[in-house]
C-alpha positions in Angstrom: -7.2 -25.2 12.5 -6.7 -25.5 8.5 -6.6 -22.6 6.3 -9.8 -22.6 5.3 -10.8 -21.7 8.7 -8.0 -19.0 9.1 -9.3 -17.2 5.9 -12.9 -17.5 6.8 -12.1 -15.7 10.3 -9.8 -13.1 8.6 -7.1 -14.6 10.9 -3.8 -14.0 8.7 -1.4 -15.2 11.1 -0.8 -16.7 14.4 2.0 -16.6 17.0 2.5 -18.4 20.2 4.9 -16.0 23.1 6.0 -17.8 26.4 7.7 -15.4 29.0 11.1 -16.9 29.1 12.4 -14.8 32.3 14.8 -12.3 32.8 12.8 -9.7 30.9 12.9 -11.7 27.0 10.2 -13.3 25.3 9.9 -16.6 22.8 7.9 -16.3 19.9 7.2 -19.0 17.5 5.0 -18.4 14.5 2.8 -21.1 13.9 2.7 -21.4 10.2 6.4 -21.3 9.5 7.7 -22.5 12.8 10.1 -19.8 12.5 10.9 -18.1 15.8 12.5 -14.9 17.1 13.1 -13.9 20.8 12.7 -10.0 22.2 14.7 -8.3 25.2 14.1 -5.3 27.1 16.3 -2.6 25.8 19.0 -0.7 28.0 17.0 2.4 28.3 14.2 0.2 30.4 16.2 -2.4 32.6 16.7 -4.7 29.8 20.1 -5.7 28.3 19.7 -5.1 24.5 20.6 -8.8 23.7 17.7 -9.3 21.1 15.4 -7.0 19.5 13.1 -5.2 21.8 9.0 -5.0 20.9 9.7 -1.6 19.9 12.7 -2.4 17.6 10.5 -5.2 16.0 8.0 -2.7 15.9 10.0 -0.3 13.8 11.7 -2.7 12.0 7.7 -4.4 10.7 7.4 -0.6 9.2 10.4 -0.9 7.2 9.9 -4.0 6.1 6.4 -3.6 5.3 7.0 -0.7 3.2 10.0 -2.7 0.7 7.3 -5.6 0.6 4.6 -3.5 -0.5 7.2 -2.0 -2.8 8.4 -5.2 -4.1 4.6 -6.2 -4.6 3.8 -3.1 -6.4 6.9 -3.6 -8.7 6.0 -7.1 -9.2 2.4 -6.6 -10.3 3.8 -3.9 -12.9 6.8 -5.8 -14.1 8.9 -3.3 -12.9 12.8 -4.7 -12.0 12.8 -4.6 -8.1 15.9 -6.8 -7.1 17.7 -4.8 -4.5 16.8 -2.4 -1.4 17.8 -1.9 1.9 16.6 0.1 4.8 18.4 1.7 8.0 16.0 2.4 11.1 15.9 4.9 14.0 13.6 4.7 16.8 13.3 7.7 19.1 11.7 7.1 22.5 9.6 9.6 24.1 8.9 10.0 27.7 5.4 10.6 29.4 4.1 8.4 28.3 6.9 5.8 27.3 6.3 5.4 23.8 7.8 5.6 20.3 7.9 9.1 19.0 9.2 8.9 15.5 10.3 6.0 13.1 12.8 7.2 11.0 13.4 4.8 7.8 16.0 5.6 5.4 15.3 3.3 2.0 18.0 3.0 -0.4 16.7 1.0 -3.5 19.2 -0.6 -6.2 20.3 0.5 -9.9 16.8 -0.2 -11.7 17.1 3.0 -14.0 13.1 4.0 -13.0 11.8 7.1 -14.2 10.8 10.2 -12.0 7.2 9.4 -12.1 8.1 5.5 -11.0 10.0 7.0 -8.2 7.3 8.9 -7.3 4.9 5.7 -7.3 7.2 4.0 -5.5 7.3 6.8 -2.4 3.5 6.6 -2.6 3.3 2.9 -2.2 5.5 3.1 0.9 3.1 5.4 2.3 0.2 2.6 1.7 2.0 -0.5 3.5 -0.4 -2.1 6.5 1.9 -1.2 9.2 2.2 2.7 8.6 -1.6 2.6 7.9 -1.9 0.5 11.7 0.4 3.2 13.4 -1.0 5.5 15.9 -0.9 9.0 14.0 1.0 10.3 16.8 4.0 8.5 16.0 5.9 10.6 13.2 7.0 8.5 10.2 9.6 10.0 8.6 10.7 7.8 5.2 13.4 8.8 2.7 14.6 7.2 -0.4 17.6 7.0 -2.2 17.8 5.5 -5.1 20.9 4.1 -7.0 20.8 5.2 -10.4 
């Protein structure tokens, strides 16, 4: 399938997954051929030797937020060369699911005005992963600007 076919079908990415046994999965991103593995977490019969699927979901939120901010910064010609995030996953039982994702984002010294900082925070709520999560999942996103 070529890129035109993918765009016409609104398929933005295709991945292939194989269960490797011992609660581990191997995934290949078809376009780039990059690979990742998942492992079940310690609290759910796994070895936690790789990211768990729920770890990846939480990481996806943080990376999506930072990518969305970077896209907005690029479009507005704001300096944006450094950001990092710490991510915490809080599970809940009955049913077992992610109850809360805490993301603390640190953005490097760019000399942003308070207005720009507020816009950056607003862009964080516009990321596609954030908008795709079940509303019952609490998303606690905090910012630290190194100015």
